[in-house]
C-alpha positions in Angstrom: -5.6 13.0 -12.9 -2.6 10.8 -11.8 -3.3 7.7 -9.9 -0.8 5.8 -7.7 -0.5 2.2 -6.7 1.3 1.8 -3.4 2.5 -0.9 -1.0 2.5 -0.1 2.7 4.4 -2.1 5.4 4.0 -2.4 9.1 6.3 -4.2 11.4 4.2 -3.9 14.5 3.3 -6.7 16.8 3.7 -10.0 15.0 5.1 -10.6 11.5 5.6 -7.7 9.1 2.4 -7.1 7.1 1.9 -5.4 3.8 -1.1 -3.7 2.2 -1.6 -2.8 -1.6 -3.9 -0.1 -2.7 -4.5 2.7 -5.1 -5.2 6.4 -4.7 -5.0 9.8 -6.2 -3.2 11.4 -3.2 -0.5 9.2 -1.6 0.1 11.5 1.5 -3.6 11.8 2.3 -4.2 8.1 1.9 -1.2 7.1 4.1 -2.4 9.5 6.8 -5.9 7.9 6.6 -4.4 4.4 7.1 -2.3 5.6 10.1 -5.4 7.5 11.6 -7.5 4.3 11.6 -9.8 5.7 8.8 -8.4 3.7 5.9 -9.1 0.1 5.1 -10.3 -2.0 7.9 -7.4 -4.4 7.6 -4.9 -1.6 8.3 -6.3 -0.3 11.6 -4.4 -0.4 14.8 -0.9 -0.5 13.1 1.6 2.2 11.9 2.2 2.0 8.3 5.0 3.3 6.1 5.1 3.7 2.3 7.7 1.1 0.8 6.7 1.3 -2.9 4.7 3.4 -5.3 4.0 3.6 -9.1 2.3 6.4 -11.0 -0.4 5.8 -13.7 -2.4 8.2 -15.9 -5.7 6.4 -15.5 -7.7 4.9 -12.8 -8.2 1.6 -14.7 -4.4 1.2 -15.2 -3.9 1.8 -11.6 -6.6 -0.6 -10.5 -5.3 -3.4 -12.8 -1.8 -3.0 -11.5 -3.1 -3.1 -7.9 -4.8 -6.4 -8.7 -1.5 -7.9 -10.0 0.5 -6.6 -6.9 -1.9 -8.0 -4.5 -1.1 -11.4 -5.9 2.7 -11.0 -6.1 3.7 -12.1 -2.7 7.3 -12.5 -3.8 7.6 -8.8 -4.6 5.9 -7.7 -1.4 8.3 -10.0 0.6 11.3 -8.5 -1.2 10.1 -4.9 -0.4 10.0 -5.8 3.3 13.1 -7.7 3.7 15.1 -4.8 5.1 12.6 -3.6 7.6 
């Protein structure tokens, strides 16, 4: 089963925020975040998908997620044009 690592961005009240996660269904996961049933830190904001990568295994996706969460430079570049 394909797994995806994704970066979401929200430019709601205050500064632009990003969120990094992994899933097997990007559309369903984005809908969950926007419905307030995703991660606690994403509730109360409208999120848009700004980046995604596909992996063949869950462990590859989780490893990449770990690295992206620590790469603030990339996350800032992805949201520069919002």
